LUMZA-278751 format. One record per residue: x negated, y negated, z negated of N, C-alpha, C in turn. Coordinates in steps of 0.001 Angstrom, whole numbers. Each point is the difference from the previous one (the first is absolute). Example, Ala and Ser with C-alpha at 12.3 -4.5 7.8 and 13.67 -1.06 7.14 Angstrom:
BEGIN
n.east=-13190 n.north=5690 n.up=-7800 ca.east=890 ca.north=-1190 ca.up=0 c.east=-900 c.north=-1200 c.up=0
n.east=350 n.north=-1050 n.up=720 ca.east=-820 ca.north=-1190 ca.up=-60 c.east=770 c.north=-1090 c.up=-730
***
This chain:
BEGIN
n.east=-3181 n.north=-7019 n.up=11228 ca.east=646 ca.north=279 ca.up=-1284 c.east=-967 c.north=-380 c.up=-1110
n.east=486 n.north=-723 n.up=-977 ca.east=-828 ca.north=-445 ca.up=-1119 c.east=-204 c.north=1130 c.up=-1007
n.east=-964 n.north=-234 n.up=-907 ca.east=-229 ca.north=964 ca.up=-1083 c.east=1278 c.north=188 c.up=-811
n.east=731 n.north=-1094 n.up=-216 ca.east=1242 ca.north=94 ca.up=-777 c.east=982 c.north=955 c.up=660
n.east=170 n.north=-125 n.up=1299 ca.east=974 ca.north=846 ca.up=690 c.east=-471 c.north=1446 c.up=96
n.east=-1307 n.north=201 n.up=154 ca.east=-519 ca.north=1364 ca.up=62 c.east=245 c.north=732 c.up=-1313
n.east=-327 n.north=-648 n.up=-1105 ca.east=150 ca.north=669 ca.up=-1296 c.east=1472 c.north=82 c.up=-400
n.east=793 n.north=-975 n.up=384 ca.east=1437 ca.north=69 ca.up=-258 c.east=606 c.north=1164 c.up=781
n.east=-419 n.north=175 n.up=1247 ca.east=492 ca.north=1134 ca.up=789 c.east=-382 c.north=1329 c.up=-646
n.east=-1180 n.north=66 n.up=-619 ca.east=-381 ca.north=1220 ca.up=-714 c.east=958 c.north=238 c.up=-1168
n.east=275 n.north=-1035 n.up=-777 ca.east=916 ca.north=142 ca.up=-1143 c.east=1399 c.north=394 c.up=458
n.east=401 n.north=-467 n.up=1181 ca.east=1347 ca.north=256 ca.up=493 c.east=176 c.north=1392 c.up=599
n.east=-1039 n.north=817 n.up=-62 ca.east=176 ca.north=1391 ca.up=427 c.east=803 c.north=773 c.up=-1034
n.east=264 n.north=-617 n.up=-1152 ca.east=981 ca.north=517 ca.up=-954 c.east=1232 c.north=-868 c.up=181
n.east=1126 n.north=639 n.up=299 ca.east=1207 ca.north=-757 ca.up=338 c.east=1231 c.north=776 c.up=-428
n.east=1130 n.north=-690 n.up=55 ca.east=1283 ca.north=641 ca.up=-282 c.east=317 c.north=949 c.up=1143
n.east=509 n.north=1176 n.up=-320 ca.east=250 ca.north=1004 ca.up=1047 c.east=1386 c.north=-84 c.up=629
n.east=830 n.north=-966 n.up=-438 ca.east=1331 ca.north=-149 ca.up=566 c.east=1042 c.north=891 c.up=-650
n.east=-425 n.north=862 n.up=-929 ca.east=934 ca.north=923 ca.up=-658 c.east=-50 c.north=-131 c.up=-1525
n.east=-606 n.north=-1051 n.up=-488 ca.east=-62 ca.north=-191 ca.up=-1445 c.east=-1321 c.north=396 c.up=-623
n.east=-943 n.north=451 n.up=803 ca.east=-1298 ca.north=403 ca.up=-514 c.east=-1122 c.north=-806 c.up=629
n.east=-1220 n.north=481 n.up=-205 ca.east=-1182 ca.north=-669 ca.up=524 c.east=-673 c.north=917 c.up=1013
n.east=-400 n.north=-566 n.up=1125 ca.east=-719 ca.north=747 ca.up=1038 c.east=-1443 c.north=-469 c.up=29
n.east=-879 n.north=897 n.up=383 ca.east=-1414 ca.north=-304 ca.up=120 c.east=-425 c.north=277 c.up=1434
n.east=-356 n.north=-1047 n.up=733 ca.east=-447 ca.north=181 ca.up=1381 c.east=-1343 c.north=722 c.up=76
n.east=-708 n.north=56 n.up=-1124 ca.east=-1285 ca.north=694 ca.up=-58 c.east=149 c.north=1310 c.up=-768
n.east=1030 n.north=755 n.up=324 ca.east=247 ca.north=1263 ca.up=-705 c.east=-768 c.north=1170 c.up=601
n.east=-630 n.north=-219 n.up=1155 ca.east=-768 ca.north=1053 ca.up=659 c.east=-1114 c.north=-673 c.up=808
n.east=-1055 n.north=729 n.up=325 ca.east=-1080 ca.north=-599 ca.up=795 c.east=485 c.north=-629 c.up=1299
n.east=1016 n.north=582 n.up=616 ca.east=522 ca.north=-555 ca.up=1252 c.east=561 c.north=-1411 c.up=-206
n.east=599 n.north=-243 n.up=-1150 ca.east=517 ca.north=-1335 ca.up=-294 c.east=-1120 c.north=-1019 c.up=-99
n.east=-1105 n.north=381 n.up=-622 ca.east=-1143 ca.north=-913 ca.up=-87 c.east=-620 c.north=-214 c.up=1380
n.east=-124 n.north=1050 n.up=782 ca.east=-545 ca.north=-130 ca.up=1358 c.east=846 c.north=-987 c.up=799
n.east=1315 n.north=107 n.up=-103 ca.east=927 ca.north=-901 ca.up=722 c.east=-163 c.north=-1442 c.up=-504
n.east=-90 n.north=-170 n.up=-1346 ca.east=-124 ca.north=-1343 ca.up=-577 c.east=-1296 c.north=-660 c.up=473
n.east=-1093 n.north=742 n.up=3 ca.east=-1283 ca.north=-552 ca.up=444 c.east=94 c.north=-405 c.up=1472
n.east=617 n.north=826 n.up=833 ca.east=146 ca.north=-337 ca.up=1420 c.east=794 c.north=-1295 c.up=169
n.east=1024 n.north=-197 n.up=-796 ca.east=830 ca.north=-1212 ca.up=79 c.east=-748 c.north=-1240 c.up=-471
n.east=-1034 n.north=177 n.up=-831 ca.east=-742 ca.north=-1120 ca.up=-579 c.east=-1452 c.north=-50 c.up=491
n.east=-267 n.north=648 n.up=1111 ca.east=-1374 ca.north=138 ca.up=497 c.east=-714 c.north=-1346 c.up=166
n.east=656 n.north=-993 n.up=601 ca.east=-652 ca.north=-1295 ca.up=230 c.east=-326 c.north=-703 c.up=-1302
n.east=933 n.north=-13 n.up=-941 ca.east=-242 ca.north=-667 ca.up=-1286 c.east=-1110 c.north=703 c.up=-776
n.east=-20 n.north=1317 n.up=71 ca.east=-1054 ca.north=746 ca.up=-691 c.east=-1357 c.north=-258 c.up=646
n.east=-46 n.north=-101 n.up=1323 ca.east=-1262 ca.north=-291 ca.up=687 c.east=-517 c.north=-1375 c.up=-404
n.east=899 n.north=-985 n.up=-99 ca.east=-402 ca.north=-1339 ca.up=-425 c.east=-517 c.north=4 c.up=-1437
n.east=478 n.north=955 n.up=-794 ca.east=-441 ca.north=112 ca.up=-1394 c.east=-1243 c.north=873 c.up=-147
n.east=-569 n.north=435 n.up=1124 ca.east=-1237 ca.north=764 ca.up=-62 c.east=153 c.north=1496 c.up=129
n.east=1177 n.north=471 n.up=369 ca.east=227 ca.north=1445 ca.up=111 c.east=466 c.north=339 c.up=1412
n.east=-940 n.north=261 n.up=879 ca.east=336 ca.north=432 ca.up=1348 c.east=286 c.north=1498 c.up=-72
n.east=1250 n.north=371 n.up=195 ca.east=441 ca.north=1371 ca.up=-273 c.east=532 c.north=706 c.up=1237
n.east=-657 n.north=-188 n.up=1130 ca.east=424 ca.north=705 ca.up=1209 c.east=-76 c.north=1499 c.up=-246
n.east=1038 n.north=705 n.up=381 ca.east=28 ca.north=1454 ca.up=-163 c.east=248 c.north=469 c.up=-1418
n.east=460 n.north=-904 n.up=-870 ca.east=238 ca.north=378 ca.up=-1397 c.east=1125 c.north=1035 c.up=-99
n.east=-258 n.north=1056 n.up=-738 ca.east=1015 ca.north=1001 ca.up=-332 c.east=-152 c.north=310 c.up=-1481
n.east=1025 n.north=-297 n.up=-764 ca.east=-65 ca.north=170 ca.up=-1452 c.east=-13 c.north=1467 c.up=-379
n.east=-668 n.north=289 n.up=-1104 ca.east=57 ca.north=1326 ca.up=-613 c.east=519 c.north=-182 c.up=-1423
n.east=117 n.north=1073 n.up=-735 ca.east=575 ca.north=-57 ca.up=-1349 c.east=-840 c.north=-880 c.up=-926
n.east=-1319 n.north=92 n.up=87 ca.east=-860 ca.north=-805 ca.up=-876 c.east=139 c.north=-1490 c.up=322
n.east=41 n.north=-335 n.up=1278 ca.east=176 ca.north=-1393 ca.up=390 c.east=1346 c.north=-548 c.up=-441
n.east=1030 n.north=820 n.up=139 ca.east=1330 ca.north=-403 ca.up=-436 c.east=9 c.north=-286 c.up=-1503
n.east=-617 n.north=875 n.up=-769 ca.east=-64 ca.north=-201 ca.up=-1455 c.east=-739 c.north=-1294 c.up=-332
n.east=-1112 n.north=-258 n.up=684 ca.east=-777 ca.north=-1216 ca.up=-272 c.east=817 c.north=-1257 c.up=285
n.east=720 n.north=-11 n.up=1109 ca.east=795 ca.north=-1183 ca.up=350 c.east=1186 c.north=-149 c.up=-943
n.east=634 n.north=1096 n.up=-366 ca.east=1130 ca.north=-84 ca.up=-933 c.east=-458 c.north=-502 c.up=-1369
n.east=-1172 n.north=416 n.up=-458 ca.east=-520 ca.north=-494 ca.up=-1277 c.east=-321 c.north=-1489 c.up=80
n.east=-529 n.north=-420 n.up=1136 ca.east=-266 ca.north=-1418 ca.up=191 c.east=1311 c.north=-782 c.up=22
n.east=998 n.north=535 n.up=686 ca.east=1313 ca.north=-656 ca.up=37 c.east=581 c.north=-121 c.up=-1406
n.east=-177 n.north=1032 n.up=-804 ca.east=495 ca.north=-55 ca.up=-1384 c.east=-660 c.north=-1150 c.up=-764
n.east=-1295 n.north=-199 n.up=209 ca.east=-702 ca.north=-1114 ca.up=-645 c.east=534 c.north=-1334 c.up=508
n.east=223 n.north=-93 n.up=1309 ca.east=528 ca.north=-1237 ca.up=588 c.east=1368 c.north=-317 c.up=-586
n.east=877 n.north=978 n.up=-79 ca.east=1349 ca.north=-250 ca.up=-532 c.east=-54 c.north=-380 c.up=-1479
n.east=-937 n.north=558 n.up=-744 ca.east=-143 ca.north=-384 ca.up=-1411 c.east=-435 c.north=-1461 c.up=-99
n.east=-891 n.north=-425 n.up=872 ca.east=-443 ca.north=-1394 ca.up=-32 c.east=1064 c.north=-934 c.up=557
n.east=814 n.north=470 n.up=933 ca.east=1148 ca.north=-788 ca.up=445 c.east=961 c.north=-204 c.up=-1170
n.east=229 n.north=1041 n.up=-774 ca.east=889 ca.north=-122 ca.up=-1165 c.east=-533 c.north=-1049 c.up=-969
n.east=-1297 n.north=-36 n.up=-174 ca.east=-602 ca.north=-1014 ca.up=-871 c.east=161 c.north=-1388 c.up=623
n.east=-167 n.north=-94 n.up=1315 ca.east=63 ca.north=-1292 ca.up=678 c.east=1385 c.north=-632 c.up=-55
n.east=1065 n.north=790 n.up=-61 ca.east=1350 ca.north=-574 ca.up=2 c.east=480 c.north=-387 c.up=-1393
n.east=-795 n.north=272 n.up=-1021 ca.east=408 ca.north=-396 ca.up=-1350 c.east=236 c.north=-1491 c.up=-62
n.east=944 n.north=-479 n.up=-751 ca.east=799 ca.north=705 ca.up=-996 c.east=1183 c.north=756 c.up=590
n.east=114 n.north=23 n.up=1332 ca.east=1061 ca.north=786 ca.up=626 c.east=-248 c.north=1481 c.up=-197
n.east=1038 n.north=785 n.up=257 ca.east=-92 ca.north=1452 ca.up=-141 c.east=-683 c.north=614 c.up=1215
n.east=-745 n.north=1078 n.up=-191 ca.east=-607 ca.north=679 ca.up=1144 c.east=1049 c.north=775 c.up=791
n.east=-431 n.north=561 n.up=1101 ca.east=886 ca.north=855 ca.up=792 c.east=458 c.north=1169 c.up=-853
n.east=1274 n.north=349 n.up=65 ca.east=479 ca.north=1136 ca.up=-786 c.east=-583 c.north=1340 c.up=452
n.east=-620 n.north=52 n.up=1182 ca.east=-551 ca.north=1268 ca.up=497 c.east=-1115 c.north=523 c.up=-884
n.east=-766 n.north=-914 n.up=-592 ca.east=-1124 ca.north=468 ca.up=-794 c.east=-153 c.north=-719 c.up=-1330
n.east=1026 n.north=-707 n.up=-433 ca.east=-75 ca.north=-745 ca.up=-1255 c.east=-301 c.north=908 c.up=-1185
n.east=430 n.north=1242 n.up=67 ca.east=-176 ca.north=934 ca.up=-1118 c.east=-1331 c.north=754 c.up=53
n.east=-798 n.north=-199 n.up=1068 ca.east=-1251 ca.north=758 ca.up=120 c.east=-1141 c.north=-847 c.up=548
n.east=-83 n.north=-1231 n.up=-445 ca.east=-1043 ca.north=-902 ca.up=482 c.east=-1345 c.north=326 c.up=-643
n.east=-1046 n.north=-107 n.up=797 ca.east=-1354 ca.north=101 ca.up=-537 c.east=-282 c.north=-1215 c.up=-873
n.east=-803 n.north=141 n.up=-1039 ca.east=-434 ca.north=-1197 ca.up=-739 c.east=-773 c.north=-919 c.up=955
n.east=145 n.north=-1313 n.up=-128 ca.east=-654 ca.north=-919 ca.up=938 c.east=-1510 c.north=217 c.up=120
n.east=-680 n.north=261 n.up=-1093 ca.east=-1447 ca.north=218 ca.up=67 c.east=-360 c.north=1202 c.up=846
n.east=770 n.north=1065 n.up=-107 ca.east=-249 ca.north=1196 ca.up=805 c.east=305 c.north=-262 c.up=1468
n.east=1056 n.north=-763 n.up=271 ca.east=347 ca.north=-328 ca.up=1384 c.east=-1099 c.north=-842 c.up=645
n.east=-520 n.north=-978 n.up=-726 ca.east=-1090 ca.north=-828 ca.up=522 c.east=-1237 c.north=856 c.up=248
n.east=-310 n.north=894 n.up=-922 ca.east=-1170 ca.north=871 ca.up=165 c.east=133 c.north=871 c.up=1251
n.east=1209 n.north=471 n.up=289 ca.east=211 ca.north=810 ca.up=1206 c.east=-255 c.north=-816 c.up=1264
n.east=456 n.north=-1257 n.up=9 ca.east=-255 ca.north=-851 ca.up=1159 c.east=-1496 c.north=-248 c.up=151
n.east=-665 n.north=-329 n.up=-1110 ca.east=-1438 ca.north=-262 ca.up=52 c.east=-759 c.north=1207 c.up=538
n.east=348 n.north=1169 n.up=-499 ca.east=-685 ca.north=1224 ca.up=414 c.east=221 c.north=278 c.up=1491
n.east=1236 n.north=-147 n.up=462 ca.east=292 ca.north=258 ca.up=1414 c.east=-710 c.north=-1010 c.up=898
n.east=-1 n.north=-1264 n.up=-386 ca.east=-636 ca.north=-1036 ca.up=817 c.east=-1504 c.north=220 c.up=104
n.east=-608 n.north=544 n.up=-1030 ca.east=-1451 ca.north=196 ca.up=-23 c.east=-456 c.north=1215 c.up=810
n.east=921 n.north=874 n.up=381 ca.east=-378 ca.north=1212 ca.up=731 c.east=-677 c.north=-307 c.up=1325
n.east=437 n.north=-1066 n.up=653 ca.east=-540 ca.north=-320 ca.up=1317 c.east=-395 c.north=-1481 c.up=34
n.east=-1273 n.north=-289 n.up=-213 ca.east=-438 ca.north=-1398 ca.up=108 c.east=186 c.north=-496 c.up=1439
n.east=370 n.north=-1256 n.up=134 ca.east=206 ca.north=-583 ca.up=1330 c.east=-895 c.north=-1223 c.up=177
n.east=-226 n.north=-331 n.up=1259 ca.east=-755 ca.north=-1201 ca.up=339 c.east=835 c.north=-808 c.up=983
n.east=-109 n.north=-1331 n.up=-56 ca.east=756 ca.north=-811 ca.up=954 c.east=-647 c.north=56 c.up=1381
n.east=838 n.north=-73 n.up=1021 ca.east=-458 ca.north=-32 ca.up=1392 c.east=698 c.north=-1175 c.up=682
n.east=-787 n.north=-831 n.up=658 ca.east=550 ca.north=-1133 ca.up=730 c.east=143 c.north=377 c.up=1465
n.east=1197 n.north=-214 n.up=542 ca.east=212 ca.north=163 ca.up=1433 c.east=497 c.north=-1344 c.up=528
n.east=-487 n.north=-346 n.up=1183 ca.east=378 ca.north=-1293 ca.up=580 c.east=110 c.north=165 c.up=1499
n.east=1199 n.north=380 n.up=465 ca.east=176 ca.north=179 ca.up=1438 c.east=-182 c.north=-1331 c.up=736
n.east=-386 n.north=92 n.up=1251 ca.east=-315 ca.north=-1192 ca.up=796 c.east=998 c.north=-1135 c.up=-121
n.east=1274 n.north=266 n.up=232 ca.east=1006 ca.north=-1065 ca.up=2 c.east=810 c.north=-25 c.up=-1297
n.east=-290 n.north=890 n.up=-916 ca.east=819 ca.north=104 ca.up=-1216 c.east=-641 c.north=-644 c.up=-1211
n.east=653 n.north=186 n.up=-1094 ca.east=-465 ca.north=-513 ca.up=-1287 c.east=-860 c.north=1052 c.up=-696
n.east=-974 n.north=-434 n.up=-790 ca.east=-793 ca.north=979 ca.up=-743 c.east=854 c.north=677 c.up=-1074
n.east=-294 n.north=1269 n.up=-225 ca.east=726 ca.north=754 ca.up=-1018 c.east=-992 c.north=808 c.up=-815
n.east=311 n.north=129 n.up=-1288 ca.east=-793 ca.north=857 ca.up=-875 c.east=813 c.north=1251 c.up=-280
n.east=-602 n.north=1139 n.up=242 ca.east=600 ca.north=1277 ca.up=-365 c.east=-987 c.north=699 c.up=-925
n.east=445 n.north=1054 n.up=-615 ca.east=-849 ca.north=736 ca.up=-922 c.east=-159 c.north=1424 c.up=493
n.east=-1220 n.north=472 n.up=-72 ca.east=-315 ca.north=1349 ca.up=464 c.east=-753 c.north=731 c.up=-1098
n.east=127 n.north=1313 n.up=-63 ca.east=-747 ca.north=754 ca.up=-1009 c.east=-1499 c.north=-199 c.up=174
n.east=-714 n.north=-116 n.up=-1102 ca.east=-1443 ca.north=-169 ca.up=44 c.east=-684 c.north=1277 c.up=473
n.east=654 n.north=1124 n.up=-188 ca.east=-538 ca.north=1295 ca.up=424 c.east=1176 c.north=879 c.up=391
n.east=-241 n.north=1065 n.up=763 ca.east=1096 ca.north=901 ca.up=355 c.east=707 c.north=534 c.up=-1246
n.east=1305 n.north=140 n.up=100 ca.east=786 ca.north=479 ca.up=-1143 c.east=1152 c.north=856 c.up=506
n.east=482 n.north=874 n.up=-865 ca.east=1141 ca.north=846 ca.up=332 c.east=1253 c.north=-847 c.up=132
n.east=923 n.north=460 n.up=848 ca.east=1241 ca.north=-734 ca.up=227 c.east=744 c.north=-323 c.up=-1289
n.east=134 n.north=964 n.up=-891 ca.east=792 ca.north=-266 ca.up=-1204 c.east=-681 c.north=-1051 c.up=-876
n.east=-1315 n.north=0 n.up=-44 ca.east=-716 ca.north=-1034 ca.up=-743 c.east=211 c.north=-1370 c.up=599
n.east=-66 n.north=-70 n.up=1333 ca.east=266 ca.north=-1269 ca.up=686 c.east=1398 c.north=-504 c.up=-311
n.east=963 n.north=912 n.up=55 ca.east=1397 ca.north=-360 ca.up=-227 c.east=229 c.north=-517 c.up=-1412
n.east=-415 n.north=768 n.up=-1000 ca.east=267 ca.north=-418 ca.up=-1381 c.east=-783 c.north=-1259 c.up=-361
n.east=-1223 n.north=-129 n.up=517 ca.east=-778 ca.north=-1210 ca.up=-283 c.east=671 c.north=-1224 c.up=609
n.east=457 n.north=116 n.up=1244 ca.east=663 ca.north=-1133 ca.up=651 c.east=1293 c.north=-378 c.up=-722
n.east=763 n.north=999 n.up=-404 ca.east=1251 ca.north=-285 ca.up=-718 c.east=-273 c.north=-623 c.up=-1361
n.east=-1018 n.north=493 n.up=-688 ca.east=-342 ca.north=-571 ca.up=-1312 c.east=-439 c.north=-1451 c.up=152
n.east=-824 n.north=-288 n.up=1003 ca.east=-438 ca.north=-1388 ca.up=204 c.east=1170 c.north=-892 c.up=390
n.east=928 n.north=516 n.up=813 ca.east=1184 ca.north=-786 ca.up=363 c.east=831 c.north=-306 c.up=-1246
n.east=137 n.north=987 n.up=-884 ca.east=751 ca.north=-222 ca.up=-1240 c.east=-680 c.north=-1061 c.up=-861
n.east=-1314 n.north=84 n.up=-119 ca.east=-742 ca.north=-992 ca.up=-792 c.east=163 c.north=-1397 c.up=587
n.east=-133 n.north=-100 n.up=1317 ca.east=139 ca.north=-1297 ca.up=669 c.east=1381 c.north=-587 c.up=-252
n.east=1024 n.north=828 n.up=125 ca.east=1361 ca.north=-482 ca.up=-233 c.east=211 c.north=-385 c.up=-1458
n.east=-387 n.north=863 n.up=-927 ca.east=264 ca.north=-264 ca.up=-1420 c.east=-763 c.north=-1218 c.up=-514
n.east=-1121 n.north=-347 n.up=628 ca.east=-772 ca.north=-1168 ca.up=-413 c.east=397 c.north=-1260 c.up=764
n.east=992 n.north=117 n.up=891 ca.east=401 ca.north=-1138 ca.up=828 c.east=1225 c.north=-707 c.up=-583
n.east=252 n.north=-1215 n.up=460 ca.east=1215 ca.north=-704 ca.up=-429 c.east=1291 c.north=728 c.up=396
n.east=-59 n.north=856 n.up=1025 ca.east=1186 ca.north=752 ca.up=423 c.east=545 c.north=890 c.up=-1106
n.east=-851 n.north=410 n.up=-928 ca.east=444 ca.north=862 ca.up=-1101 c.east=1176 c.north=-627 c.up=-751
n.east=24 n.north=-1324 n.up=-110 ca.east=1078 ca.north=-683 ca.up=-727 c.east=1351 c.north=160 c.up=696
n.east=3 n.north=360 n.up=1285 ca.east=1258 ca.north=196 ca.up=738 c.east=500 c.north=1435 c.up=-60
n.east=-769 n.north=900 n.up=-611 ca.east=386 ca.north=1411 ca.up=-65 c.east=1174 c.north=179 c.up=-956
n.east=989 n.north=771 n.up=424 ca.east=1173 ca.north=308 ca.up=-824 c.east=364 c.north=1466 c.up=168
n.east=677 n.north=536 n.up=-995 ca.east=619 ca.north=1321 ca.up=116 c.east=1467 c.north=-229 c.up=310
n.east=521 n.north=716 n.up=963 ca.east=1413 ca.north=-125 ca.up=351 c.east=812 c.north=810 c.up=-1005
n.east=1015 n.north=-640 n.up=-574 ca.east=824 ca.north=691 ca.up=-993 c.east=1435 c.north=179 c.up=463
n.east=174 n.north=67 n.up=1308 ca.east=1314 ca.north=369 ca.up=525 c.east=244 c.north=1465 c.up=-355
n.east=1259 n.north=395 n.up=-127 ca.east=280 ca.north=1403 ca.up=-312 c.east=-710 c.north=941 c.up=976
n.east=-664 n.north=986 n.up=-549 ca.east=-692 ca.north=1062 ca.up=730 c.east=-1273 c.north=-434 c.up=703
n.east=-404 n.north=-1263 n.up=-57 ca.east=-1212 ca.north=-426 ca.up=689 c.east=-1212 c.north=163 c.up=-908
n.east=-1124 n.north=378 n.up=584 ca.east=-1232 ca.north=207 ca.up=-764 c.east=-1168 c.north=-754 c.up=640
n.east=313 n.north=-966 n.up=860 ca.east=-1032 ca.north=-688 ca.up=776 c.east=-564 c.north=-1223 c.up=-719
n.east=-1215 n.north=-344 n.up=377 ca.east=-599 ca.north=-1290 ca.up=-329 c.east=61 c.north=-843 c.up=1268
n.east=17 n.north=-1322 n.up=-156 ca.east=38 ca.north=-878 ca.up=1170 c.east=-663 c.north=-1321 c.up=-329
n.east=-340 n.north=-760 n.up=1038 ca.east=-534 ca.north=-1345 ca.up=-167 c.east=1144 c.north=-986 c.up=177
n.east=220 n.north=-806 n.up=-997 ca.east=1073 ca.north=-992 ca.up=41 c.east=-352 c.north=-1071 c.up=1025
n.east=838 n.north=-115 n.up=1035 ca.east=-273 ca.north=-910 ca.up=1109 c.east=628 c.north=-1386 c.up=-174
n.east=1063 n.north=-95 n.up=-784 ca.east=635 ca.north=-1290 ca.up=-244 c.east=553 c.north=-30 c.up=-1424
n.east=223 n.north=-1196 n.up=-558 ca.east=340 ca.north=-121 ca.up=-1424 c.east=1237 c.north=763 c.up=-461
n.east=975 n.north=183 n.up=871 ca.east=1238 ca.north=663 ca.up=-434 c.east=-2 c.north=1503 c.up=245
n.east=-1056 n.north=542 n.up=560 ca.east=-56 ca.north=1432 ca.up=302 c.east=-80 c.north=813 c.up=-1293
n.east=929 n.north=934 n.up=-138 ca.east=43 ca.north=857 ca.up=-1186 c.east=-214 c.north=1470 c.up=328
n.east=182 n.north=379 n.up=1264 ca.east=-75 ca.north=1410 ca.up=380 c.east=-947 c.north=172 c.up=1172
n.east=-416 n.north=1242 n.up=219 ca.east=-976 ca.north=265 ca.up=1063 c.east=597 c.north=-162 c.up=1390
n.east=1289 n.north=263 n.up=162 ca.east=639 ca.north=-130 ca.up=1307 c.east=1489 c.north=-281 c.up=-198
n.east=670 n.north=-496 n.up=1008 ca.east=1416 ca.north=-367 ca.up=-135 c.east=890 c.north=1155 c.up=-470
n.east=-263 n.north=1215 n.up=443 ca.east=861 ca.north=1115 ca.up=-419 c.east=-83 c.north=222 c.up=-1510
n.east=-1161 n.north=-272 n.up=-599 ca.east=-104 ca.north=119 ca.up=-1458 c.east=819 c.north=-1091 c.up=-684
n.east=-20 n.north=-1200 n.up=577 ca.east=812 ca.north=-1078 ca.up=-543 c.east=1482 c.north=348 c.up=50
n.east=430 n.north=606 n.up=1114 ca.east=1404 ca.north=412 ca.up=118 c.east=348 c.north=1042 c.up=-1055
n.east=-869 n.north=1003 n.up=-196 ca.east=264 ca.north=1030 ca.up=-1014 c.east=78 c.north=-601 c.up=-1393
n.east=-882 n.north=-958 n.up=-287 ca.east=5 ca.north=-636 ca.up=-1322 c.east=1290 c.north=-783 c.up=-222
n.east=462 n.north=-717 n.up=1025 ca.east=1244 ca.north=-763 ca.up=-140 c.east=1200 c.north=927 c.up=-176
n.east=31 n.north=1087 n.up=746 ca.east=1098 ca.north=969 ca.up=-131 c.east=-22 c.north=619 c.up=-1399
n.east=-1166 n.north=332 n.up=-497 ca.east=-103 ca.north=596 ca.up=-1344 c.east=479 c.north=-995 c.up=-1058
n.east=-381 n.north=-1284 n.up=136 ca.east=457 ca.north=-1008 ca.up=-961 c.east=1513 c.north=-161 c.up=73
n.east=555 n.north=14 n.up=1202 ca.east=1446 ca.north=-126 ca.up=177 c.east=720 c.north=1161 c.up=-692
n.east=-482 n.north=1232 n.up=225 ca.east=633 ca.north=1160 ca.up=-636 c.east=-131 c.north=-69 c.up=-1509
n.east=-1123 n.north=-477 n.up=-501 ca.east=-217 ca.north=-108 ca.up=-1455 c.east=982 c.north=-1005 c.up=-615
n.east=229 n.north=-1118 n.up=697 ca.east=928 ca.north=-1020 ca.up=-521 c.east=1436 c.north=465 c.up=28
n.east=345 n.north=885 n.up=931 ca.east=1395 ca.north=404 ca.up=153 c.east=288 c.north=1397 c.up=-534
n.east=-875 n.north=493 n.up=-848 ca.east=274 ca.north=1298 ca.up=-634 c.east=1189 c.north=-138 c.up=-942
n.east=839 n.north=1027 n.up=-81 ca.east=1152 ca.north=-104 ca.up=-914 c.east=-469 c.north=37 c.up=-1440
***
């Protein structure tokens, strides 16, 4: 999983709840513990080996604050388009969002490690320069993934989905893609049809 997909998956923990509202997959420490388990390999590649990770309230708050910074910078990245309606009314100022990423990334310095298995290709991974707490490893890895993505050409493909009730960001995969997934496209077409045929 690339840095883009890791940080996009973090942003997508805020989603439509299916009933007209917004759901947060990180609403409790158990949600963060589950999310980390699902992303263990990508986090390890980003320098955060989190075997046995169990989130607590402080860790949850740290990750949610980092996610808030990421979503604010995603909103900036999609300009002149509109940001996700989930947080358009409560975005952090861009300077504050960048400062949060910088601060989180600096918590755990990393060093590159080269591995080269006998029959395989060499790979560079990143490991903490010194022992660090799980939550520090997690937020630092996520902040660095966000920085890598936002400074990459992939940032130009980032879009906010504006289908009815959707609050997701997505990477535009082809020129005609307007929504994050086909079901959002269907909802948007149905909404346009109803709007045109209103009495």
